[in-house]
C-alpha positions in Angstrom: -18.9 14.1 -5.9 -16.6 12.5 -2.8 -18.8 8.9 -3.4 -18.2 9.0 -7.1 -14.4 9.8 -6.7 -14.3 6.7 -3.9 -15.9 4.8 -6.2 -13.7 5.6 -9.1 -10.8 4.9 -6.9 -12.2 1.3 -6.1 -12.5 0.1 -9.6 -9.8 -2.6 -10.4 -9.3 -1.8 -13.9 -7.6 -5.0 -14.4 -10.0 -7.3 -12.6 -11.1 -10.1 -15.0 -14.9 -8.6 -13.7 -14.6 -5.5 -15.6 -12.5 -6.9 -18.8 -15.4 -9.4 -19.2 -18.1 -6.7 -19.1 -16.6 -4.0 -21.1 -15.6 -6.7 -23.9 -19.5 -8.2 -23.7 -21.1 -4.5 -23.9 -18.3 -3.5 -26.5 -19.9 -6.2 -28.7 -23.5 -5.9 -27.7 -22.8 -2.0 -28.6 -21.7 -2.6 -31.9 -24.4 -5.1 -32.8 -27.1 -2.8 -31.4 -25.6 0.1 -33.5 -25.3 -1.9 -36.9 -29.0 -2.8 -36.4 -29.9 0.8 -35.4 -28.1 2.0 -38.3 -29.5 -0.5 -41.1 -32.9 0.2 -39.8 -32.5 3.8 -40.0 -31.3 3.3 -43.8 -34.3 1.0 -44.4 -36.8 3.8 -42.7 -35.3 6.3 -44.8 -35.9 4.1 -48.1 -39.1 3.3 -47.0 -40.3 7.0 -46.2 -37.9 9.4 -47.9 -36.4 7.7 -51.1 -39.8 6.6 -52.5 -40.1 10.6 -52.5 -37.1 11.4 -54.3 -38.0 9.0 -56.6 -41.4 10.4 -57.2 -39.8 13.7 -58.1 -37.4 12.2 -60.6 -40.6 10.7 -62.2 -41.9 14.2 -62.7 -38.7 15.8 -63.8 -39.0 12.8 -66.6 -42.3 13.1 -67.6 -43.4 16.6 -67.8 -41.2 17.1 -71.1 -43.0 14.0 -72.7 -46.7 15.5 -71.7 -45.9 19.0 -72.7 -44.5 17.9 -76.0 -48.0 15.7 -76.4 -50.1 18.8 -75.5 -48.3 21.4 -77.5 -49.5 18.9 -80.7 -53.1 19.7 -80.0 -52.8 23.3 -78.1 -50.9 26.1 -77.8 -47.3 25.1 -76.0 -47.9 27.7 -73.1 -51.5 26.0 -72.4 -50.3 22.7 -72.8 -47.2 23.6 -70.5 -49.9 24.6 -67.8 -52.1 21.6 -68.2 -49.1 19.2 -67.5 -48.1 21.1 -64.5 -51.7 20.8 -63.1 -52.2 17.2 -64.3 -48.7 16.5 -62.1 -49.3 18.7 -59.3 -51.0 17.1 -56.2 -51.6 18.2 -52.6 -47.8 17.9 -51.6 -46.4 18.8 -54.7 -45.4 21.8 -56.5 -43.7 23.0 -59.9 -42.5 26.1 -61.1 -40.9 26.8 -64.7 -38.7 29.8 -64.9 -38.0 31.6 -67.9 -34.2 32.7 -68.9 -35.1 36.0 -67.1 -36.1 34.2 -63.9 -39.5 35.1 -64.7 -42.1 31.8 -64.1 -43.9 31.3 -67.1 -46.1 28.2 -65.6 -46.5 27.1 -61.8 -48.6 25.2 -59.8 -52.4 26.4 -58.7 -51.9 24.6 -55.3 -48.8 26.6 -54.2 -51.2 29.1 -52.1 -51.0 26.0 -49.2 -47.7 27.2 -48.4 -46.9 30.5 -46.4 -45.3 33.5 -48.7 -42.4 33.2 -46.8 -41.6 29.5 -47.6 -42.2 30.1 -51.2 -39.9 33.0 -51.5 -37.3 31.2 -50.0 -38.0 28.2 -52.1 -38.0 30.3 -55.3 -34.9 32.2 -54.1 -33.1 29.0 -54.2 -30.4 29.8 -56.7 -29.3 26.8 -57.6 -31.3 23.8 -57.4 -29.7 20.2 -57.1 -30.2 17.9 -60.2 -30.9 14.9 -58.0 -33.6 15.1 -55.5 -32.3 16.4 -52.1 -34.3 17.1 -48.9 -34.0 20.8 -47.5 -35.6 22.2 -44.4 -37.3 25.5 -44.6 -39.1 27.1 -41.8 -39.7 24.0 -39.6 -40.8 22.2 -42.7 -39.2 19.5 -44.9 -39.2 19.5 -49.0 -37.5 17.4 -51.5 -36.2 20.1 -54.1 -35.1 19.4 -57.7 -34.2 21.5 -60.8 -33.3 20.6 -64.1 -33.7 22.4 -67.7 -37.1 21.9 -69.3 -36.7 21.2 -73.3 -39.3 20.3 -75.6 -38.6 19.5 -79.1 -35.1 21.2 -78.6 -36.7 24.2 -77.6 -35.6 25.4 -74.1 -38.7 26.6 -72.3 -37.0 27.5 -68.9 -36.0 25.9 -65.9 -37.9 23.4 -64.2 -38.4 23.7 -60.2 -39.7 20.4 -58.3 -40.8 20.7 -54.6 -42.6 17.8 -52.7 -43.6 19.1 -49.1 -42.4 15.7 -47.0 -42.8 17.0 -43.6 -45.1 14.3 -42.3 -42.7 11.8 -43.5 -39.4 13.5 -42.4 -41.1 14.2 -39.1 -41.9 10.4 -38.6 -38.6 9.1 -39.8 -36.6 11.8 -37.4 -38.8 10.7 -34.6 -38.4 7.0 -35.5 -34.7 7.2 -35.7 -34.4 9.1 -32.2 -36.8 6.6 -30.4 -34.5 3.9 -32.0 -31.3 5.1 -31.0 -32.4 6.0 -27.5 -34.0 2.5 -27.6 -30.6 1.3 -28.6 -28.6 2.8 -26.1 -31.5 1.7 -23.0 -30.6 -1.7 -24.3 -27.2 -1.7 -24.3 -27.6 0.2 -20.8 -29.7 -2.8 -19.9 -27.6 -5.6 -21.4 -24.5 -4.2 -19.6 -26.1 -4.4 -16.3 -27.4 -8.0 -16.9 -24.0 -8.8 -18.1 -22.2 -7.3 -15.1 -24.5 -9.3 -12.8 -24.1 -12.3 -14.8 -20.3 -12.1 -14.8 -20.2 -11.5 -11.1 -22.2 -14.5 -10.7 -20.2 -16.4 -12.7 -16.9 -15.3 -11.1 -18.4 -16.0 -7.5 -17.0 -19.4 -7.2 -13.2 -17.9 -8.0 -13.7 -15.2 -5.3 -14.8 -18.1 -2.8 -11.7 -20.0 -3.7 -9.8 -16.7 -3.4 -11.6 -16.2 0.3 -10.9 -19.9 1.5 -7.2 -19.9 0.2 -6.4 -16.6 2.3 -7.6 -17.9 5.5 -5.4 -21.1 5.3 -2.3 -20.9 7.1 0.6 -23.2 8.1 -1.1 -24.7 10.7 -4.5 -25.7 9.0 -2.4 -27.1 5.6 -3.0 -30.9 6.9 -6.5 -30.3 7.3 -7.6 -27.4 5.0 -9.4 -28.6 1.6 -11.2 -26.5 -1.0 -14.8 -27.3 -2.1 -17.2 -25.5 -4.1 -20.7 -26.2 -4.4 -22.3 -25.2 -8.0 -19.5 -24.1 -9.5 -18.3 -24.6 -13.0 -16.1 -27.5 -14.0 -13.1 -25.3 -14.7 -13.2 -24.3 -11.3 -13.8 -27.6 -9.3 -10.6 -28.4 -11.0 -8.8 -25.5 -9.9 -10.2 -26.2 -6.4 -8.9 -30.0 -6.7 -5.4 -29.0 -8.3 -5.4 -26.5 -5.3 -6.0 -29.5 -3.0 -3.1 -31.4 -3.9 -0.9 -28.5 -3.8 -1.9 -27.7 -0.1 -1.5 -31.6 0.5 2.1 -31.6 -1.0 2.9 -28.4 1.0 1.4 -30.0 4.4 4.0 -32.9 3.8 6.9 -30.8 2.9 5.8 -28.5 6.1 5.5 -31.4 8.3 9.4 -33.1 7.0 10.6 -29.5 7.8 9.4 -29.1 11.2 10.0 -32.8 11.8 13.7 -32.2 10.8 14.2 -29.0 12.9 13.0 -30.6 15.9 15.0 -33.9 15.3 18.2 -31.8 14.4 17.7 -29.2 17.6 17.0 -32.3 19.8 20.0 -34.1 18.7 22.5 -31.3 18.9 21.4 -29.7 22.3 22.5 -32.7 24.1 26.2 -33.0 23.3 26.3 -29.3 23.0 25.3 -28.9 26.8 28.2 -31.5 27.5 30.7 -29.7 25.8 29.7 -26.6 27.1 29.6 -28.1 30.6 33.1 -29.3 30.2 34.0 -25.8 28.9 32.5 -24.3 32.1 34.5 -27.0 34.2 37.7 -26.1 32.3 37.4 -22.4 33.2 37.0 -23.1 36.8 40.0 -24.4 36.8 41.8 -21.8 34.8 45.1 -21.8 37.1 46.8 -23.7 34.7 45.7 -21.9 31.3 47.7 -19.1 29.9 45.8 -15.9 29.0 45.2 -17.1 25.0 44.0 -20.3 26.4 41.6 -18.7 29.0 40.1 -16.2 26.1 39.6 -19.0 23.5 37.9 -21.2 26.6 35.4 -18.4 27.2 34.7 -17.6 23.4 34.0 -21.3 23.0 31.6 -21.0 26.1 29.9 -18.2 24.9 29.0 -19.4 21.4 28.4 -23.1 22.6 25.8 -21.3 25.2 24.3 -18.9 22.3 23.9 -22.1 20.5 22.1 -23.8 23.1 19.6 -21.1 23.4 18.8 -21.0 19.9 18.2 -24.9 19.7 16.1 -24.5 22.5 14.1 -21.6 20.8 13.7 -23.9 17.4 12.4 -26.4 19.9 10.1 -24.2 21.4 9.1 -23.3 17.6 8.4 -26.7 16.7 6.4 -28.0 19.6 4.1 -25.0 19.2 4.0 -25.6 15.3 3.0 -29.2 16.2 0.8 -28.4 18.7 2.4 -29.9 21.8 4.3 -26.6 23.5 1.7 -26.7 26.7 0.9 -24.1 29.0 0.1 -24.1 32.6 -2.1 -21.3 32.6 -3.5 -19.8 36.2 -4.2 -16.6 37.7 -0.7 -14.5 38.5 0.1 -11.5 40.1 1.8 -9.4 37.2 2.9 -6.8 39.6 5.2 -9.6 41.4 6.1 -11.0 38.1 7.5 -8.1 37.1 9.3 -7.1 39.8 11.1 -10.7 39.6 11.8 -10.3 35.9 13.2 -6.7 36.4 15.7 -8.6 38.9 17.2 -11.3 37.1 17.7 -8.9 34.4 19.8 -6.7 36.4 21.8 -9.5 37.6 23.0 -10.0 33.6 23.0 -6.2 33.0 24.2 -2.9 34.8 21.3 -1.2 32.6 18.8 0.9 34.4 15.7 -0.6 34.1 12.4 1.1 35.9 8.9 -0.2 36.9 6.0 2.1 36.3 2.9 0.5 38.1 -0.2 2.5 37.3 -2.3 -0.1 39.3 -0.8 -1.8 42.6 -2.7 -4.9 41.7 -2.9 -6.6 38.4 -3.9 -10.1 38.0 -4.3 -12.3 34.9 -4.6 -15.7 33.7 -0.9 -16.4 32.1 1.4 -19.3 32.5 4.1 -17.5 35.1 7.1 -19.2 33.7 6.2 -18.4 29.9 5.6 -15.1 30.5 8.9 -14.4 32.4 10.5 -16.0 29.4 8.6 -13.4 27.1 9.9 -10.4 29.1 13.1 -11.2 29.5 13.5 -11.5 25.8 12.1 -8.2 25.2 14.0 -6.7 28.1 17.2 -8.2 26.4 15.9 -7.1 22.9 15.5 -3.3 24.1 19.3 -3.6 26.1 20.8 -4.6 22.7 19.4 -2.3 20.8 19.8 1.1 22.6 22.8 3.0 24.0 24.3 1.8 27.2 23.0 4.9 29.4 19.3 4.8 28.2 17.3 3.2 30.9 14.6 0.5 30.5 11.2 1.1 31.2 8.5 -1.7 32.3 4.8 -0.2 32.8 2.3 -2.2 33.8 -1.6 -0.9 33.6 -5.1 -2.7 33.5 -7.9 -1.8 30.8 -11.5 -3.4 31.2 -10.8 -6.9 31.2 -7.1 -6.5 29.7 -3.9 -6.2 31.6 -1.2 -4.8 29.6 2.6 -4.4 29.9 5.1 -2.6 28.0 8.5 -2.8 27.6 10.2 0.7 26.3 13.1 1.9 25.3 15.3 4.9 23.5 17.1 3.2 21.3 17.9 3.6 17.7 14.3 2.5 16.5 12.7 0.1 13.8 11.7 1.4 10.3 8.1 1.8 9.9 8.2 -0.6 6.5 10.1 -3.1 8.7 7.7 -3.1 12.0 5.1 -5.7 10.2 7.6 -8.3 9.8 10.1 -8.1 12.8 7.9 -11.3 14.7 8.8 -13.3 11.5 11.3 -16.4 12.2 15.1 -15.1 11.1 13.9 -11.4 10.2 16.5 -9.1 11.0 16.2 -5.6 10.8 20.0 -4.7 10.5 22.0 -7.7 9.6 25.1 -6.2 10.5 23.9 -4.8 14.0 22.2 -8.1 14.5 25.1 -10.4 13.9 27.5 -8.3 16.2 24.9 -8.3 19.0 24.8 -12.0 18.7 20.8 -12.0 17.7 19.4 -14.9 15.8 15.9 -13.6 14.9 14.1 -15.7 17.0 13.7 -13.6 20.2 10.6 -12.0 19.0 9.1 -14.9 17.2 8.7 -17.1 20.3 7.8 -13.7 22.3 4.6 -13.9 20.1 4.1 -17.5 19.6 4.1 -17.3 23.5 1.8 -14.5 24.1 -0.8 -16.1 21.4 -0.6 -19.4 23.1 -1.6 -17.5 26.4 -4.4 -16.0 24.6 -3.0 -12.7 24.4 -1.5 -10.6 21.7 1.7 -8.5 21.0 2.2 -5.3 19.1 5.0 -2.8 18.3 5.4 1.0 18.3 8.2 2.9 17.1 10.1 6.0 15.6 13.5 5.9 14.4 16.0 7.9 16.8 13.6 7.7 19.5 13.3 4.2 20.5 10.8 1.7 20.6 7.4 0.1 22.5 6.5 -3.5 22.9 3.0 -3.7 24.4 1.7 -7.1 25.4 -2.0 -7.7 26.2 -2.8 -10.4 28.2 -6.6 -11.8 29.1 -7.4 -10.8 33.2 
C-alpha cells in the first residue's frame, strides 16, 4: 500500500507523457467500445432477432391456418391441427379462452419442467411484441395476441420459443467481446505509454544536457542529439544559438567587470594613500575636516576591497585565478589568522583543536583570506560580547575547519543562497555593517578552487556554523 501511495505521489499529472498517453488511450477506448457495441448489436440481430421475427410470423400465420382448417374440419380440431403444424422442438403455443382455460396447446410442452410451464402460464400480460424473458436459468421469447378467426375471438394466443442455447451463446460472446476489448485497451495503453516514453526520450536528453550547463561551460556547451525527430533537433539548434549568445554576453560582462575594477583600483589606491598621508599630518586640521577625511578614507578602503573581490571573481570566472597548493600545518595557520583578527577587533576569538597536528594541501594565503572573511562575517552578525570559536578537526582524508558564532542566525529558506554574489540576507543590516554581499561568494570560490567545499548550518537566534572541508 505504501509503495502504491509513493508511486501515486510521483506521478506528474501535468506531464506531456501522461497527457498523450491518456488522450490516445481514451480515443482507443472509445474506438474499441464503439466496435464492441456494434458487434454486440449485430450478434443480437443474428442470434436473437431472428427468433423474434419467427415468433411474429407464427402469430400472424396461425389465424390463417385455423381459418383454412375450419372450412374442412371442426374449429376445435382445426385449431389443434394448426398449432401442431407450427410447433417444433423449441416452440410452444397455448390458446386460453376468456375463462383462462387452455382450449388448445402444443403437444411437446412436456419437454419443459412443470415449474417452468407454470411460471410461463402464470404470466398475466404477454407482450404484444416478442420479448426475451428468463425463467429458471432458461431464456424464452414470449409473445401474446388475440386469436380471431372470421371475426370470432377464440381466445388469447400465447407463443413461447426456447432460445436458451442462443441467448447463452450471445451472452458468452458479448462477455468475451468486452473482456477482449478491455484487454486490448490495456495492451494498447501500455504500448502507447512505452511509445510515448521512447518518443519523448530526446526531450529528456535535452533537459538533462541543459541542467548540467553552468556559466563556465557556456562557451563550450553544445547540444547534440542522435536519432531524434526533426522538431527536437531544431529545438537543440535553437538552444545552441541561445547558449552562444549567452556566452558572448557573459564574456562581455566579465570583461567589463574586470576592466572597470582594474581601472578604478589604481586611482582609488592613490586617493586612499593621499587621504592617509593627510590624516597623519592632522595638526592643521579641524575636527570636522578630520572626521570627513576619515570617512572618505574608510569608504575608499571599502571600495578598494570591493574591487579586489570583483577582480578575484573575474579571474576565477576566466580561469586565471591561480593557486599555490602545498602541504600546510593548519594548526599554525589558524593561530596566525586568529592573531590577525584580534588586532583589528576587540572580540573574543577562541580555538578548539581536537588534533594537535592537522596537515592539508591548500594555498596558505588563500585559506587565510577565507578564514579572515568568515571571522569578519561572524563579527559583523553577532553581539559584541559573544565569542567567536574556530574548531579544527580531521576526519579520514579530510581536514575540517569550523567558524562558529552566537549571532542572529540565517533563515532556513535563505541558507542556500548566501554564497551567491551580492546576495544579502538583510539589506538594511548589511548596509549598516558595510557588507557588499561578495565575502561569502569569495570564500566559496577560493575553497572550491583548492578542491574543498564550504557549507553553513544556522538557526535563528542561536548563531551559525560555517564548515570548510579541505583535502588532506
